[in-house]
C-alpha positions as CSV (number, residue, x, y, z in Angstrom):
1,M,2.6,-4.0,-24.9
2,D,1.3,-5.6,-21.7
3,I,3.6,-4.3,-19.0
4,T,5.9,-1.3,-18.5
5,I,8.5,-1.5,-15.8
6,L,9.0,2.1,-14.9
7,I,12.3,3.1,-13.1
8,P,12.9,6.7,-12.0
9,C,16.6,7.5,-12.2
10,L,18.9,10.2,-10.8
11,N,22.7,9.3,-10.9
12,E,22.2,5.6,-10.4
13,E,25.2,4.3,-12.4
14,E,26.2,1.8,-9.6
15,T,22.9,-0.1,-9.7
16,I,20.8,0.7,-12.7
17,G,22.4,-1.9,-14.9
18,K,21.8,-4.6,-12.3
19,V,18.1,-3.6,-11.9
20,I,17.7,-3.9,-15.7
21,D,19.2,-7.3,-15.6
22,E,16.9,-8.4,-12.8
23,V,13.8,-7.3,-14.8
24,R,15.0,-9.2,-17.9
25,E,15.7,-12.3,-15.8
26,Y,12.2,-12.2,-14.5
27,F,10.5,-11.9,-17.8
28,K,12.7,-14.3,-19.8
29,D,10.3,-17.3,-19.3
30,K,7.1,-15.3,-19.0
31,K,4.3,-14.9,-21.6
32,Y,4.0,-11.1,-21.2
33,K,5.2,-8.5,-23.7
34,Y,7.0,-5.8,-21.7
35,E,9.2,-2.8,-21.9
36,I,11.7,-1.2,-19.4
37,L,11.3,2.5,-19.3
38,V,13.8,4.7,-17.4
39,S,12.6,8.2,-16.6
40,D,15.9,10.1,-16.1
41,N,15.7,13.1,-13.9
42,G,19.0,14.9,-14.9
43,S,21.7,12.3,-14.2
44,I,25.2,13.6,-14.7
45,D,26.9,10.2,-14.3
46,K,26.9,7.2,-16.6
47,S,23.3,6.1,-15.8
48,V,21.8,7.1,-19.2
49,K,24.8,5.6,-21.1
50,I,24.4,2.3,-19.2
51,C,20.6,2.2,-20.0
52,K,21.1,2.9,-23.7
53,S,23.9,0.3,-23.9
54,K,21.4,-2.2,-22.6
55,K,18.8,-1.2,-25.2
56,V,16.4,0.3,-22.7
57,R,14.0,3.2,-23.5
58,V,15.0,6.3,-21.7
59,I,13.0,9.5,-21.5
60,E,14.3,12.8,-20.1
61,T,12.4,14.5,-17.3
62,K,13.7,18.0,-17.0
63,E,11.6,19.1,-14.0
64,K,13.4,17.9,-10.8
65,G,11.6,15.6,-8.4
66,Y,10.6,12.0,-7.8
67,G,6.9,12.7,-8.6
68,N,7.8,14.6,-11.8
69,A,10.0,11.6,-13.0
70,L,7.2,9.1,-12.3
71,R,4.4,11.2,-13.8
72,N,6.4,11.7,-17.0
73,G,7.1,8.0,-17.1
74,I,3.4,7.1,-16.6
75,N,2.4,9.4,-19.4
76,N,5.0,7.9,-21.7
77,A,4.5,4.2,-20.8
78,K,3.2,1.9,-23.5
79,G,2.0,-0.9,-21.2
80,E,-1.6,-1.4,-20.0
81,F,-0.1,-2.3,-16.6
82,I,2.8,-0.3,-15.0
83,I,5.1,-1.6,-12.3
84,M,7.2,1.1,-10.8
85,G,10.3,0.6,-8.6
86,D,13.5,2.2,-7.6
87,A,16.8,2.0,-9.3
88,D,19.0,1.3,-6.2
89,M,18.5,-2.5,-5.8
90,S,16.3,-2.0,-2.7
91,Y,13.5,-4.1,-4.4
92,D,14.0,-7.4,-6.2
93,F,12.5,-7.2,-9.7
94,R,12.7,-10.9,-10.0
95,H,9.7,-11.3,-7.7
96,L,6.8,-9.5,-9.5
97,D,4.3,-12.4,-9.6
98,L,2.0,-11.0,-6.9
99,F,1.8,-7.6,-8.5
100,I,0.9,-9.0,-11.9
101,Q,-1.5,-11.5,-10.4
102,K,-3.5,-8.9,-8.5
103,L,-3.6,-6.6,-11.6
104,E,-4.9,-9.5,-13.7
105,D,-7.5,-10.2,-10.9
106,G,-8.9,-6.8,-11.5
107,Y,-7.2,-4.5,-8.9
108,D,-6.3,-1.0,-10.1
109,L,-3.5,-0.4,-7.7
110,V,-1.2,-2.9,-6.0
111,V,1.1,-1.6,-3.3
112,G,4.1,-3.5,-2.0
113,N,4.1,-3.7,1.8
114,R,7.7,-3.8,3.2
115,F,6.5,-4.6,6.8
116,M,4.7,-7.7,5.5
117,G,7.5,-8.9,3.3
118,G,10.5,-8.1,5.6
119,I,13.1,-5.4,5.9
120,E,16.8,-6.4,5.6
121,K,19.0,-5.1,8.4
122,G,20.2,-1.6,7.6
123,A,17.7,-1.1,4.8
124,M,15.4,1.3,6.8
125,S,16.4,3.6,9.6
126,L,14.4,3.7,12.8
127,S,13.2,7.3,12.1
128,H,12.1,6.3,8.6
129,R,10.3,3.2,10.0
130,I,8.4,5.3,12.6
131,G,7.6,8.0,10.1
132,V,6.2,5.6,7.5
133,K,4.0,3.8,10.1
134,G,2.8,7.0,11.6
135,L,1.9,8.7,8.4
136,S,0.3,5.6,7.0
137,R,-1.9,5.3,10.1
138,F,-2.7,9.1,9.9
139,A,-3.8,8.8,6.3
140,N,-5.8,5.6,6.9
141,I,-7.8,7.4,9.6
142,L,-8.5,10.5,7.5
143,F,-9.4,8.7,4.3
144,K,-10.6,5.3,5.5
145,T,-8.0,3.5,3.5
146,N,-6.4,0.2,4.6
147,I,-2.9,0.6,3.2
148,N,-0.2,0.2,5.9
149,D,2.9,1.1,3.8
150,Y,1.9,4.4,2.1
151,H,5.5,5.1,1.1
152,S,6.5,1.9,-0.6
153,G,8.5,2.6,-3.7
154,I,7.3,-0.5,-5.6
155,R,3.7,-0.8,-6.8
156,G,1.7,-1.8,-9.9
157,F,-1.3,-0.2,-11.4
158,R,-3.4,0.2,-14.5
159,K,-2.2,3.1,-16.6
160,D,-5.7,4.2,-17.7
161,K,-7.0,4.4,-14.2
162,I,-4.1,6.2,-12.7
163,I,-4.0,8.8,-15.6
164,K,-7.6,9.7,-14.8
165,I,-7.0,10.6,-11.1
166,N,-4.8,13.5,-12.1
167,L,-1.7,13.1,-10.0
168,E,0.1,16.4,-9.5
169,S,2.8,16.0,-6.8
170,T,6.4,16.7,-7.8
171,G,8.3,15.1,-5.0
172,M,8.3,12.1,-2.7
173,E,4.7,12.9,-1.5
174,F,3.6,11.5,-4.9
175,A,3.5,8.1,-3.2
176,S,0.8,9.3,-0.7
177,E,-1.1,11.2,-3.4
178,M,-1.5,8.1,-5.6
179,I,-3.1,6.1,-2.8
180,I,-5.4,8.9,-1.5
181,K,-6.6,9.9,-4.9
182,A,-7.1,6.2,-5.8
183,K,-9.4,5.9,-2.7
184,L,-11.2,9.2,-3.6
185,N,-11.9,7.9,-7.1
186,N,-13.0,4.4,-5.8
187,L,-10.2,2.5,-7.4
188,K,-9.7,-1.1,-6.2
189,M,-6.5,-1.3,-4.1
190,V,-4.6,-4.1,-2.3
191,E,-1.3,-4.6,-0.6
192,V,1.1,-7.5,-1.2
193,P,4.2,-8.5,0.7
194,T,7.5,-7.2,-0.7
195,K,11.0,-7.4,0.8
196,L,13.1,-4.3,1.2
197,Y,16.8,-4.7,0.8
198,K,19.7,-2.3,1.7
199,D,20.4,-0.3,-1.4
200,L,23.8,-0.9,-3.0
201,R,24.9,2.6,-3.7
202,N,27.9,4.2,-2.1
203,R,26.2,7.5,-1.5
204,K,23.3,8.8,0.5
205,S,19.7,8.3,-0.5
206,H,17.8,11.0,-2.2
207,L,15.3,10.7,0.6
208,R,15.3,13.3,3.3
209,T,13.2,11.9,6.2
210,I,12.1,15.1,7.9
211,R,11.7,17.3,4.8
212,D,9.9,14.6,2.9
213,G,7.8,13.7,5.9
214,F,6.5,17.2,6.2
215,R,5.7,17.2,2.4
216,H,3.6,14.0,3.0
217,V,1.8,15.7,5.9
218,F,1.0,18.8,3.9
219,L,-0.3,16.8,1.0
220,I,-2.5,14.6,3.2
221,L,-4.0,17.7,4.9
222,K,-4.4,19.5,1.6
223,L,-6.3,16.6,0.0
224,K,-8.5,16.2,3.1
225,F,-9.6,19.8,3.5
226,S,-9.4,21.3,0.0
């Protein structure tokens, strides 16, 4: 297996099927062997049923949290390369060329930058935009990184390298931990442009800007001074 497309899922019945279709559309003319792996975090809607009807591998993550779902998915992935992305149609899985190209070029972690690629109107609130830019700048100063979208939900990486850096976060701060620990372990990182679209769900996002922002701050300070 060359590539695992890893999708964390919590009650995404409105969009998960469309995301799976996008992934398959991308790979239909490609040379790569791939799998789609959905890490379900306790959905009570039809998400799992939809995934199974589309012959997608689903694993159950009992411990709640974005980080838990992704860590379980990484541990269970079969691919040498993993590309993770959200299940809400906010990222277009038909445009993965840059992620795969950079992994093949030898990078260990490839982070999508939404500010470089463009943000559709209504896709990111002003408070979220300010928070992402501020926290990214803060982490860049403390850890001498050069990643300007620390919280991007789409990224590609080499499974063996990410397993070795011992990620532990359970929630949204997982995104910051991955970049910081990659830097501390001298992994080769790069950003690529990615477009952010307004998600197509008819409910609120799982993201809570203030709460999750503080979780990122605490994680950054903990890693800096521990």
